[in-house]
C-alpha positions, -999 to 999 in steps of 0.1 A, spaced: -352 -616 -138 -388 -610 -127 -398 -577 -112 -412 -577 -77 -449 -570 -76 -461 -543 -51 -495 -533 -39 -484 -497 -41 -508 -479 -66 -481 -453 -74 -457 -478 -88 -427 -472 -66 -415 -484 -32 -404 -457 -8 -369 -459 5 -356 -447 38 -340 -417 22 -372 -406 5 -391 -407 38 -366 -384 56 -375 -347 58 -355 -326 34 -330 -301 49 -331 -279 18 -357 -251 17 -378 -256 -13 -397 -228 -31 -434 -232 -33 -446 -241 -68 -451 -211 -90 -477 -207 -117 -462 -205 -152 -459 -170 -166 -487 -164 -191 -495 -133 -211 -522 -124 -186 -498 -125 -156 -471 -105 -175 -495 -76 -183 -511 -70 -150 -491 -63 -118 -505 -77 -86 -528 -52 -68 -517 -34 -37 -537 -48 -8 -532 -20 17 -512 11 23 -507 0 58 -471 -10 67 -469 -48 68 -435 -52 85 -438 -67 120 -413 -43 135 -432 -12 124 -439 13 152 -477 15 148 -480 45 171 -455 64 149 -473 53 118 -506 65 132 -491 99 140 -479 103 104 -489 136 89 -521 133 70 -536 160 49 -566 161 25 -543 149 -3 -534 116 14 -543 84 -5 -563 101 -32 -572 79 -62 -560 88 -97 -580 115 -114 -608 100 -135 -606 66 -119 -638 71 -98 -674 76 -109 -695 91 -81 -732 82 -83 -757 110 -78 -763 119 -42 -801 122 -37 -819 136 -7 -852 125 6 -879 151 0 -885 163 36 -901 195 47 -871 203 68 -836 200 55 -816 173 73 -779 183 72 -767 153 93 -782 127 70 -768 145 39 -733 148 54 -733 112 66 -744 98 32 -719 119 14 -691 110 38 -699 73 35 -699 73 -3 -667 93 -5 -650 70 21 -654 41 -2 -631 58 -27 -607 74 -2 -622 109 -10 -638 115 24 -609 137 38 -618 163 12 -650 173 30 -635 174 66 -625 209 74 -604 199 104 -579 180 82 -552 202 68 -550 210 31 -518 202 13 -492 229 7 -490 247 -27 -457 229 -35 -470 195 -24 -466 167 -50 -503 158 -47 -515 194 -47 -529 194 -82 -546 161 -77 -561 174 -45 -574 206 -61 -589 187 -90 -606 161 -67 -618 187 -43 -635 208 -70 -651 177 -85 -665 166 -51 -678 202 -46 -697 200 -79 -709 165 -69 -722 178 -36 -738 208 -51 -757 187 -76 -775 170 -47 -791 203 -36 -821 221 -51 -817 255 -67 -832 273 -37 -809 255 -13 -779 264 -35 -790 300 -35 -790 299 3 -755 285 4 -741 311 -21 -758 339 -1 -742 327 32 -708 323 15 -706 358 1 -674 348 -17 -668 322 -43 -665 286 -30 -637 266 -47 -632 235 -26 -653 207 -11 -646 214 25 -655 251 21 -688 240 4 -697 217 33 -689 244 58 -713 268 41 -740 242 37 -738 236 74 -740 273 82 -770 277 59 -791 248 72 -777 236 105 -757 264 121 -755 246 155 -748 211 141 -711 209 152 -712 232 182 
């Protein structure tokens, strides 16, 4: 018996059943598991809740302290913060540049004095203390020796953390900046 010739380039004739929409929910095709996909987990896109029934106002009121969303210790390399050589020190530009660079790595809360520090028994307390001290050293490296002497003179006590350091830099060079 001779087969019926069709002009269909796919080599089959659609039937009425094949043209009907399927009632079964099919899964989207998945890529085959390879060694590369087994080793690396998918990255977190955001720490923002993604559920449509989230009370966004409640989420926004969630307690935030300086230890919130800090990266792992040693996972960030901060480039040197350099100041333009002006005759007059510009605290606003320095602070803005530092804040912007730190914000890129979620370290910006460390230099804001109005944001609470974590409690001593907080699970992120050690991470916060380590990052705050590293950021303090990074900020201090952007100042000249004379400027640092002025900051230490104003402080009178030892400065341990980044927010304290920024407060004393502001007192030394722009006492009326935030008033």
